[in-house]
N, C-alpha and C positions, 0 to 999 in steps of 0.2 A: 719752484717757479710760480706757482699759483699762490703761497705765502707773498712772495715777493710782489707778485701782482696787486694784492690785496691792500699790501703796505703801502705802496704807492697811491693805489686809488683814496686811500683814507686820508693819506698828507695831503694831496693835493686838494680833496674837498675841504677841506677845514676851512673856517671862517677867516678872511682878512683881517679882522679886528683883533688878530693875534698880533700881529706887528706892533701894538700899543704896548704889550706887556713884553715881548720877546726882545725889544730893543732897549728897556731900560727896567730891571727888577725893582725898581723903585718906584714904577709909577704908579698912579692913583687913577680911580674910575669910579664916577658917580653912577650909579644907576636910577633912572629916574620914573618915577609914578609907576610903582610897581607895588601890587596889592599883597602884604605878605601874610601866611597861613598863622594861624593861633590854634593850635592842636588841642589846648585848655578848652576855648570856648566853641570849638569844631566851626570857626567861622574865619574868612578873609576881613582883615582890615582896611580903612581907606587908603587910596594910592599915596605912598610917601616915595623919600629919597632913600639911598644908601650910598654911603661912602667906603669905598673899598681899598685899603691900604696893606701892599705887601701879603697879599693872597689873602687877607682876613676883613672880616665887615669891622671897618673903625665906629662908623654910626649909623643908627638907624633914626630916619627924620632930619636928614642932614639938608641945611639949608643953603643952597648955593648962590652965593653971590654974583652979582653981573658981570663982576672984575676977574672973577675964578676962571682960570686956564685949565682946569681939570678936564680931563677927557669927560664925555657924558655917553651914555648909550639909554636912550628913551623906550621905556618898557610900554608905555602908552596903556597903562591900566591893566597890564598882564598879571596873570596871578603866579605869585612867586611861593616856592616850596624847598624844601632842601633836597641836596641831592639824596637820590635812592641809595639803599645799601643792600646789598645780597651777600646772606652770610653764611652760604652754602656753596662754595662753587668748587669744582674739579677743572682747573685751566689747563691741566698737563694731561688726564684722561680721556681718551677718543676709543670709547667702545663702538664696536662695530654694528651691534644690534640689541635690540631691547631686552636687557635682562637674559637673555638665553642662556648664556655661558661669559659671566663675569670672569671667571677665571681665566680662559681659552684667551679672552681679549686682553687682559692683563700680562699673562705669559708672552703675547704676542707683542705688547708694548714694551716689555723688557727686553726680548731676547732680538727684535730687528728694529725697534726706533732708537736713533742716537740721540744723546742730550740734546743737540745743537736743534734738531728737526723738531724736538718736542716744545722745546723754547721758541721757536719760531710760530710754530702754530698757536702755541700760546699767547702769543703776543697778540697776534689776529683778534683771538677771542677778549683779551682785555682790551684793546682799541674799541672793540664794537660792544663792548658793555659800557664804556664809558659815553661812546655816541649815543647810545640809549637811556643815557640819564643816571647810571650806575656810578656814582664818583667814589664809592667806597664800597670793597667786597673783601670777604674772606676765603682763601685757599685751604680747603680742608684735608690735605695729602693726596696720596696717590701722584704724587709730582717726583718721584725718584726719592732723593733724601731731603733735599732742601733745595731744589730748584727755584721755587716761588721767591726766594730772596733777591736774585737777579733781575726781577720787574719792579721792584720798590722805589718809590721815590721817583718815576719816570712820569714826565710831563703830558703823556698822551695815553697813560693808563689811569685807571682807579687808584686811588688808595688802596694798598694790599696788606692785608693782616694775616698771617699764614702760621699753622700749624707745625709744619712739618710733617715726616711720615706719624701716623696715627699709633698709640701704644695699643698693642695686643698681646695675646697668647698664641701659641702656635697652635693652627695654623693661618691665624689672622682669617682672611675670607678666601683663602685657597683651601685645597682638599688636603686632607692627611694624607701624608706621603710625598708630598711636594719638599723639594730641596729646603733648607732653611735659608741657604744664601740666596735662594732667589727671591724668597718672601722679603729678605730683609732689604731688597731694593727697593721696595715700597713701605715697608711697615718697621716699625720698632718692636721686634719682639721680646717679651718679657718672660722673665722664670722666677721662682720663688726666692732666689738667693740675690735677683736684682737689688742693686742699690738706689732706690728711687731718688732720693734726694740729689745723689750725684748725676743721675741721669737728665732730670730735670734742670738742673743747673747748665748742663749742655746743650742741652735746648735753647735755653735762654740765652747763653754764649753763641750758637750758630743762629742766633735773629728770629727766632721762633716769638711768636706774639702771644701764644695763647697754647695749651695742648689738647689733643682728640685723645680719646680713650674709648675704645670697644668694651663695652659693659656685658655683654649677653652670656660671654664664656663663664661655665660654673669655676672656671680655674681663675677669674677676677673676683676674688673673695672680698668681704667687705674691709677686711683688714688692708690688704694692697691698695684699693680704690682709695680709702681713707688716706693712704698716704701719699698718693698722686695730687689729692687734692690740698691736700695739707701743705705740700712741697711747692704746689704750682701758687698757691695763694699766697703764700711767704716771697714769692720773686713777683707777685704782683700780676701771675697770669692765669686768665679766665680757664677754665677747664667743660670742654663739651665732650657729652658722652654719646656714642653712637647706640641708638638703642632700639631693637626692633620686636623685644619680649618681653612680658609682664614682668617676670623676675628682673630683666636689666633695669627697665625702668624704676621699678622701687628700690634697687640698690644704687642707682645713681643718685636718685631724690633724697633717700638716707645719707648718702656722704656729701649733700650739698653740694654738687657740681652746678657750674652756671646757667647750662643748658642742657637739654635733651634733644637731640638730632634725631628726628624721623617719628619718633615714639608711634609705632603702629600699631603697638597695642599697649592699652594703658588703661589702668583700673583707676576707678574713682577715690578709692584709698591713695593712690599714687598722686592722683591730680589736685587732691586737698593738700597732701604735703608740698606739691608744685608752688601751689598758690601761697601757702604760708610762709614758703622760703622764698619766693619770688624767684624761682627757677624757671628761666624763659622756655616755650615750648618752639622750637624751629621744625615745623611738619613736613616741609619738602615734598609737600604734594603736588605731583604731577597736573597740568591742564588735561580735562576729559578728552581734548583731539589727539594728544598724546598717548592717552592710553589704548582708543581707539586704533589706533595705528601699530602700537604695540602689539594688540590683541589679533589683528590681521597678520603680522609677521610671524605670531607665534601659533596661528590657526586655534585659536581659542573659540568657546563657544558665543553664538551670539549674545550679548546682553552682559558679557563678561565686565566689560570696562564700565557701563554706567553703574554697575552693581559694585564695583570694588572701589569707584570714586565715590559713592554714595557711603559707603562703609567708613572711607577716611574723612567724609563733611561730617557725618555724624559724631565721630571721635573729637574731630574738631570744634564743634557746637559745643561738646559736653567740657572741653577745656574751657571754652570761653566762658559759658554759662560758671563754672567754677572759679573765673576771674584768674586762670592762669595766665601768665604775660606771654603773649604770642610777637614771634619776630619772624620776617622773611627770608627763607632761601630757596633756591631753585635748583639744586642737587642735578644738575642737567650734564651729562658727561658723556653723551651720544657723539661721534663721529657724522656730524650733519652739516651739510652744505648752507644750511639755515643761518642767517644772522644770529649769532649767538646772544647779543644784548636784546634781540626783539623776542626770542624762545624765552630770556628769562622773565622779561616784560612781560609778557603771554602769562607764567606761570604766577607772576603776582595778580594781574588782572582776574585769573580763574578763580580766586577767592570769593570773589562776587557771587559766582554760580554756587558756592559752597555756604553762602548765607551770611556772608560777614558785610558789614558796612563798609563804604568807602572810606569814612573816616579811619575805622579800624585798620583796613587797609593799608591806609597812608602810614599809620601809625607804625605796623608791623615793619615798612621798609625805610624808617625813619627815627623816630625819638626810641623806639624799642630796640629796634637794633643797635643805636647807639650806645645805649646802656649796657648790653651785653659785652661791648668792646671798651666799656669805661671810657667813653670817649663823647657822654651827651653833651658836654659844654663847648665840643667842638665840631662836630658832626651831628647830622640828624635834626639840624634847628636852625633857623635865622634870627641870630642874635647879635650884638654887640660881642666881638673879641672872638665870634666862630669862624671857622674856615669860610671863606666865600665859595662854597660847595653849592650851587643854587640851580635849579630849573625854573624857567620863566613857562608859562601856559597862556593860550589864548581863552581856554573856558575855565570854568570854576572844576577842579579835579573833586570835589565833595560832591558837587552833581553829577558829574560825567566823568566818570574814571579813566575811560576810554582817550581822554585827551592827552594821557601820558605817553601815547604813541607817536604825538607830532608836538613836540617841545617847539617854542620859539627860540629858547636859548638853553644851552646846557654849558654851566662853567664851574670849573674845580680849581681851587686854590686862586681864584680871581682871574683865573684866564678863561675866556669864551673859548668852547670847542669847535 
């Protein structure tokens, strides 16, 4: 009932301008007087017009003739940036408490939650992400087998790029002794005899856009990881490596994965290799506020949250100094009543406290993220022939990043949300 109420509220609150597009899929729209971000110069250009046709930016600098009957929307000098991208989401995972017992909550999700219930709750999250300006997201598993496929290409959700179940050796993120049949609900378990090439082909056929692999296990040898990367790249599927250990990070970098997720422990030598190979770090660092909340729930010592946050901020600054490309991923999966998109936005804004500039943070959630998805000409940019996934802001986000919390307009695929 609660999920249905959320959906009704969301649908009823959408802007009336939708009618322009819903009635005619061939409709055109001209955005007037928009100042477009230039990530290369780190500045916004003068006010200009954009012609949008069939969900794409047809022309930047469009001259609107007096006799032109095209629908218009005057942005009155607003600052225009690409729609945001969150590269590390778990739409279908609803953990009850902060990391106290992930295994227990996963088992409860598997044993007691029907697939349709998970789908309905995930739909609410997806809608909230788009409301907050996230026009594209990656869903990285813990979504049964391929539940995320059903949410793709929906009008009121972001563009969703999904991995399907993560590739892992037994017991995955469960304890030794857990029934393999249970683990297989959420992970793709490997063994030494696994036909990697055939497995990756199956994932591609199922609709996966990328491959997620857990690399910390000693069973994940260089040989097996190399086969996974080669087989995935052959099908033009990026590989994202879940890594929390020094050895896992080095192993993943050596195998030339496309991104390292989390990277909790990373040596300078690994950072150097990542920079050389342009392997993207998706740090998934939570905001300090959430860490303090977690510390309270777990009855940890005073100062734990601040110390933990500072340690992660220092490793992030090391990566930045080594010129490792950074991209944004929230990694939020707690069953919280808080608006999911606002939580993700809070995580993005928190990198300011970690010492990164506004420009760097914006690029993490736009241009850099788009590169990891192999979509840099279509999303994460405001250019001709790119998707019209756009955010209009009253203030300059390069000077005031918090303005992201109050967009004038969120547009996905040429449709105002």
